[in-house]
N, C-alpha and C positions, 0 to 999 in steps of 0.2 A: 503494499501500502505505500503510495507517497503521501508528501505533505502538500498541503494546500497554503502552507507558511511562505509568505518571502523573506526569504531571508534580507535582513537587515543586522546592520550590528547591536544593536539594543536588543533584538529578537535572538540572537546567536547569545550572548550574554545573559539574557534570564533564561534560555535552555542551559547555556553552561552551569549558571548558578544550580536549578535545579537539578541535574545530574551529580553534581558535588557536594549539594546537601542526601539527596538517595543514597549518596556511600557510606553517609557520615550515622543514617538512620534518628535523624532531628526532624521534627515537623518543622515545615517553613509556612510565612504566612507571606505574598506577595499582595501589597498595594499597589494600587494606579488606578487612573482616569476609565470609565467605563468602554470598552471595545478597545482596549490598548492590546488585548492579546494574554491578558494572563493567564485563563485559561488554556489557550490555545497551547501555550508554551509546554505547562503541563503534560496535556495530552502530548504533544509532540515527542517529549521526553520519552515518557512509557511508552509511547509507538517505537523509539530508538532502540529501547534497551528491551522491547519486546514483554513488558510488564503491565500485566491486567489492572484497568482502573476502570475505577467506579466513581462516576459522577453524581455528585448533589448539591441543589440547592438548596439555601436555608431562606427563611422570612421567619417572619414575627409569628408567623400562625404556625411552625413545626414545632410539635412538641418532643421530648426524648422517647415518647413510643412512637416515634416517625424514624427517628434513626439510631434507638440502641436500639429498641423492639420491643413489643407488646404481647399479650394475652389476647385471643382469638379462639372465638370456637371451629372447631376441626369442618374442614367444608365436606366432611362424610357424614353420613347419617347417626353418627353414633352421638353428635354431642358434648362430645369429649373437648376440655379445655386445650388448647396448645401453644407453646411459645415459638413468635414469629419474629425473628430475628432482625431488625434492621441493617440498613446498608453499613455504619460504623462497625457492627458485631460482627457482618459477613467479613468485613477486610480485617478488620482487626484480628482477626482467630484464622483467618486464610490466607494472610500474608499479600494482601491483593496492595494496591494504591489507592487511597482516597482524597479525591478531591472536592472539598468543599469550598462551594460559590456562597457569597455573601456574606462570611464570616461575621461581622459586625452586626446582623441582624438575627442572628440567634439568641434566643433567649439565655440566661444566667444560668437555668439548670442544664441547659444543653452544655454550656459551656464547662460548667464544673464536672460534670460525666466524663466528655473527653479528656479535663488535664488531668482529673483522678485517674483513668485507666493508662493514659500515655506515662504519669508519675509512675507509678506503681509498677504497670505491664498488665495490672491484673482489670478487668474487667465484672463490676458485679450487676446481674442483672434481677430484677425481683419476677420470679417464675411459681405463678400460686398453682401452676398448672403441675407441677411435679411436685413428691414428695420432701424434695429436700427445702423447696418452697424458694430456693434463689439460685443462679447459674453463676459459676467462678470460671470466665475464659479468660484464657492466658495470649497476652499478645505475641503474633508470631512474628519468627526473626526478619523477613520482608515486609512487614507489613510500613508502608508510609504515608504521613497524611501530609497534604497539602489544602493551604486554606486561600482563599482571594476575598479581597473587601475593597471597594470605593474610599476614598481617604474623606 
């Protein structure tokens, strides 16, 4: 798959920064004006390294259940509850790259959940559908977090 990015010095510098940050495993926040290619640069870096990328857009209406996970009714006729992992949990557990767009629009609850998981390497999810009532998920060594926001 070929890139659709136009190679200019700022784009190349951004991609280089993203590639360096992923080697260290540190989360990376990219801030800039709308439409300058923040997300596209992350997507291009993932493409160059053949890394699976999950992209999720945040807003003030996104809940922890949307991004971390939630309990829901099973889709079969059993009527049982099941825990549905959100995109952060899937990426964190599976070693995917996660791109969170518009991080500055996320609620404090979401930011605290993400910060705690990044600090400890563990994600705790309430799961009333389980006999243990919570899940503990360990961060995969290949998990990488990238976030974008406008100033």
